[in-house]
C-alpha positions, 0 to 999 in steps of 0.5 A: 536481478540485473535490469538488462537481464530481466528485461531480456527475459520479459522481452522473450516471454512477451514475444513468444506469446504475442509473436511480436517484439514489444515496442515499449517495456517499462517498469511499473511502480512497486507494490508492498511485495518484492514482485517486479512488474513491467508493462510490455506494449506492441501495436495491438497488444499489451501485457504485464510481465512479472518476476518473483523468485518465490515460485511457490507463491507464483504457482498458487497465483497461477492455479487460482487464476486458472480456477477462477477464470473457469468460473468467469470471475473478474481476475487477470488471465495468465497468458504464459509462464516460464518453466521455473515459474519465476516469470509469467505474463498476465492480462493488462488491466490498466493503471486505474485502481479503486484506491486511485479513485477514492474521494471521487463522486463515482466511487460508491457505485464502484464499491457496490460493484466490487462487493457484489463481485466479492460475494461471487469470488468467495462463494463461486470461487470456493466450489471445487477449489483445491486449498492444498495448492494455496500458499501457506495455511489452507485456512484462516484458523486459530493459529492464523488469527493469533499470528495477526493479533501478535503482529498487533502486539509486537509490531505496534503496541511494543514499538509504540511503547503502549503499556500492556499486561502480556498475560491478560492480553494473551488470554484475551487473544485466545478468547477473541480467536475462539469467538471468531471461529464460530462463524461459518468458514467454508468460503474462499478468503482473499486475505488482502482484499483492499482498494489497491488490489482492485483494478477498474477497467471499462468501469468494472472491477477486477481483482489482483494479488489473491495468491495468499488466499485460503478458506475462511469466513465471508466477513473477513474480506468484506471488512478488509475492504470497507474498513481500509484505513485510508479509504476512510469510508463513512459509517453510513456508506459502510452500512449501505455496502454491507446490505448490498453485499448481503443481498448478493451473497444471499442469492448465491448461498443460504446466509443467516444475516443476523448471524453474519452481522454478529461476527461482522464487527469482531472480524473488522476489529481483528483486521484493523489490529492486524493492519495496525501491526503491519503499519507499525512494522512498515512505519514505526520500524522501517519509517516508511511515509505512507504507513506512518500517515495511515496509522491515525486512520487505523486508530480511528477505525479501532476506536469506532469499532470498540463501541460496536462490539458486543459488551458480553465478550470478555476481553478486558485487557483488549478493551483497555488497550483500545480505549488508551489508543483512542486517547493517544495523540502521538500519531497525529500530524503536527498542527499545520497552522504553526508552520503557516504562521512561521517565518521559516522557508525551506529552500529545496534544490536539485543540482548536478555535481558537474557544476558544483553545489548551489550556494545558499541564501540562508542567513544561517549558513545553509543546511543539508546536502544529499548525494544521490549518485550512488543510486541506480541511474535510469540515465544509463538506459536509452529509454530514459535519456530524454526524460526527467525525475518527473516522468512516470516511467523514471519514477517507476524505475527509481522506485522499483530498481534503485534504493530511492525509497529507503534513501528518502525514508532516511532523509525524512528521518534526518531532516524532520527534527531540524524542521521541527527545531527551526519552527520552535526557534523561529528561524527563517530558512533551512536549505535541503539540496539533492545532487546527482550526475546530470541533475535531471533524474534522481535529484529531481525526483528526490527534491520533489518528494521531500518538498511535497512531504515537508509542506504537506506535513508541516504547512511550512513555506517551500521554495523548490528549484531544479537548477539544471532544468530551470524549473522553479516552483513558487513558495508552497503556501 
């Protein structure tokens, strides 16, 4: 949708609710979905404006939000929605997610709060819920499990060229699905319960993005959180949080803890395989950086879980595949020590085409020049005129309202073979330049992203210059 038209609709929606014009209306960074979010702010109120053309998904979200709110569960309030259900206004829970706090000292105490609230939304949220108003299947049934397992097969195993016996694997899929469905299923299942979907406000957790919820087993959401690949929680922390969860859930309903644990690791494995399938599609196929980087963590989970499963479960082809993944080194990052020892330096610059393409100091005659001018320009809009590609609102604009993410994926795909080749041949320099109209929005952001990515991946020295801003970064060592 046209940005100006979208912002007009959001402004009207906010004004009708708050009785004031928003002083600021800024796009938020995109998530993995096609939904578009803005933050609207006036003197005393703020709210999140959302657009999604999938009205069925919106109706499910709004129904579930209203249902959970009656039970006092920690979700965002929905303030209003348009008549066609494509636009809605919800409570602003801030910008801090559990994911953003990973690695910090206080994170375990937050996880304890999260798993306790998870038990409440699964058990109390199930009471009186009309699953026919949910999106898609009303339950995580055998068909749903097989969809996840086939995502693993087609979007990871096949894309990664992992050898499989399809007949034996299909038999194991059915055996595994039948076993999982023996666990009690009469609870609300969030479906994508992970740290990016948990906001922290006033040191308390709130849950978002539950529109894909359905009826299912308690174990699935818990393992989705505790075995989230990039969270990389230790086995000891996961064991502690499992006991914390069970203590809370047992106060809300009758739970046979031994029976719960019987299905706990198998559900963790099916979730981990589904995640690998998603990472395969977004990473191996779409070449998206975050998902490629997450694959080794997901394989680590699968490897660890394979040693926890009941050996009496007859799934020989799956076990063989899990073993082969544990021995596969194709998905791990290059050795950074080689890049640190190399004479290679990456000369990365942003510039304005008004003043010409920068000259190169490379003894090899240069390298790549990428034109960013075809992408939607935030500089066309007054709120961004005095900002640069390093400001949060500009970054969010480029991620949400331009093709920048796809562009950078393609750039990485083009320059990585050159970097790897130059490291092998011990070249001393390679230039990578990004140009746009003014040299301060699109090209600045693109140069920053590629500089950080290549240094982080290869350990190679980087000299970064934003010519039109006069910003120069010393070599990243």
